[in-house]
N, C-alpha and C positions, 0 to 999 in steps of 0.2 A: 184484233186487229186485222184488217179484210181476208177473204179467203183467198182471193190473186192482188197481190204488192203492182204497184206503180209509181216507179221512179219521181222524181221531179226534179231535174239537173237545174233550172229555172228557180228557184224556190233562193228567195235569199236569206232565210233560216234550215239551211238541212238540218233540224236535231235527231237524226239517223243513219248513219253511213253503214253499207253494208257492202262489203265486199267476198270475193271468190274467184279460187283459183283451180280454175280444176285437171284434170285428168293428162293436160297437156301441158299444162305449164301455161295457159293464158289464163287472164285477172278479167274479171266484168266486176264493173263499179256500182251499185247502185243508190241515190241519196236518197234517201226519202223523208217530205216534207213534214213526219206524224212521229211521237212520239208518246203516243199514248204505254205500248209493253215493249219490251226490251224484244226483236230479235231472235234472241241466243232460247225463250222460254221454245221456239217451236222444235227446235233438236232439229234435227236433216231431214225432217217436212221442211223446212224455212224452204228448200232446195229447189221444191216442185211448184214455189206457190209462184217464187221470182219473174219475172214476166226474160220472157227469150229472146236473150240479143243482151243489154242491157248497153254501160257504156266502157268503154276502150282507156277512157280518160277524163277527168274531170277536180274542175279550179275550185276551191270551198272557200266560199265567199268568210267563213265562220268558222269558229275549230264546232264541231258538231254536241249534241249531249248524250252521244253515245253512240258504239257501233259493232260491228262484227267479222273478224276474217274466219274463211272457211277456206282451209284446201283441203278442199276430194280427195288429191295425191295419196298426203300422206294421213290421212283421217284427221288433222287433227282442227279443233277450233279455237281463235282466241275472242272474249266478250271483254268491256271496259264498258262504264258511264261515271259522267260526273252528277247523273242524279241518283236518289236515296231505292232501289228496287228488292224491297224485300224479299227475302226466298228466295234469290236467282240465283245465290251459289252453292248452297246445298242439295238443289236443286239438280246442278248441271249432270252431273256423271249420270241420270233416270236419264233425264229430257235425251243425251245423247249417247246413250250404250253404245262402244265401241268404238266410239272415237276418245280422243284427249284435249281435254277442255279445261283451256288455260281464264283464271280469271286476272285483269291485269290493271283491276279497280278503278281509274281516274285517269291511267297510261294514253293519251288517244296516241302518244310517239310507238307505240307497238303495232300500230296497225300500218302507222306509216311508214312505220319501217317496213313491214311484211310487202307495202304495195309498193315501192320505189318511185318512178316517175309517173306510174299515175293517176297519184290521187295527189294532188300540190295543197296542203293546209297552208293557211293563214300565219304567217312568221310570229312567231314566241312573240309577248306582249314584255312589255317594259315591265320589270319588277317591283318600280310604283306604283303604274296602272292595275298591278296584277293586284297591291296590297289594295289598292285603292277598291275595286271591287269588290274581296272579299270582307271587308267592311262595312260596303253597301248591303253586301249578299246575305251580312250577321242582323245587318241594323235593322232587313224587311222582314226577317222573323222574330224580330218583339213582341210576343203576344198572341202567335199563332200555334197555335196546336195543331203536333202531328198527327194525335187519332183518328180525329174523324175522315182523313186522306186516308188513311191508312186502313180503317176499319172498311170506308165503302171499293179501297181497292178491292179487298179480300173479297167484298162480299158480289163484286163485278164479275172474276171470271176465276174459271177454275185452269189452273194452269196445264194441266194433265190433260182435261179434254177439251180451254175452251168456252165452255159452258159455262150460263151463270152458276153455284153449285148450290145443290138442293139446302145445305145446312151445316153453317158454320156459329162453332163455338170457339168463344174468347177467354181468352187467360180470364183472370180476374187484378191481375199485376198488369197487363195490356190496359184495361180499360182505368184501372186507378192511377195514368200519368196523370201526374202536377207540368206544368208550366211553368218552368223555374227562366226569368230573366233575371241579367246584373241586374245591380242596382244603381243612377245614376254614375252613386262616384268608380265604382268598380267599370262604366261603360268610361267612363272619364280618363279613366289608367290605361286604357286598352288604345284610348285615342294619339294618351299622349304620346306611348306605346309604338304605335305605329310613325308619327311623326320623327321620333331621336330616330331610323331606321330609316325612313324616307330623305333626309338629309345627311 
């Protein structure tokens, strides 16, 4: 994550949304076109890295991949993500000392509810479209071992310092992961069940 963050309100795909309600109750919106690291890793220091001003309101073309809502007056923060962010949840109390931090899993609606009319999210998809998207997402993961990506992420940055770690040791059970994909018969059963739900 860069030292100074710059929002991109014109991005077709804003994968990360930061909203801040200041001491006066004014809400500022920051749509970002990056999603390498979740903004919650920065703790309260994030507030000093945001650009002056920000946006009073924004209409999002798509649901972001993650977000963070910070209420300075009540010293509360809420984070959510639809992606895997290893280690973030247990680290939140230490990253935000003196703050009450909630993890909203993938419930972007929690952030939307706290933003009122300042942030317009796209309408929810029809259940059938959500189901189809889920099936496509699952199928894309076939044969994809997540361990190399997770190992690369762990070696890239130390969340506490933002710098590459000096030494990282992985538990043998971490690197011993064996990818297990559904058999053709199992996947056919899933597709039949999905077709039944769709109808």
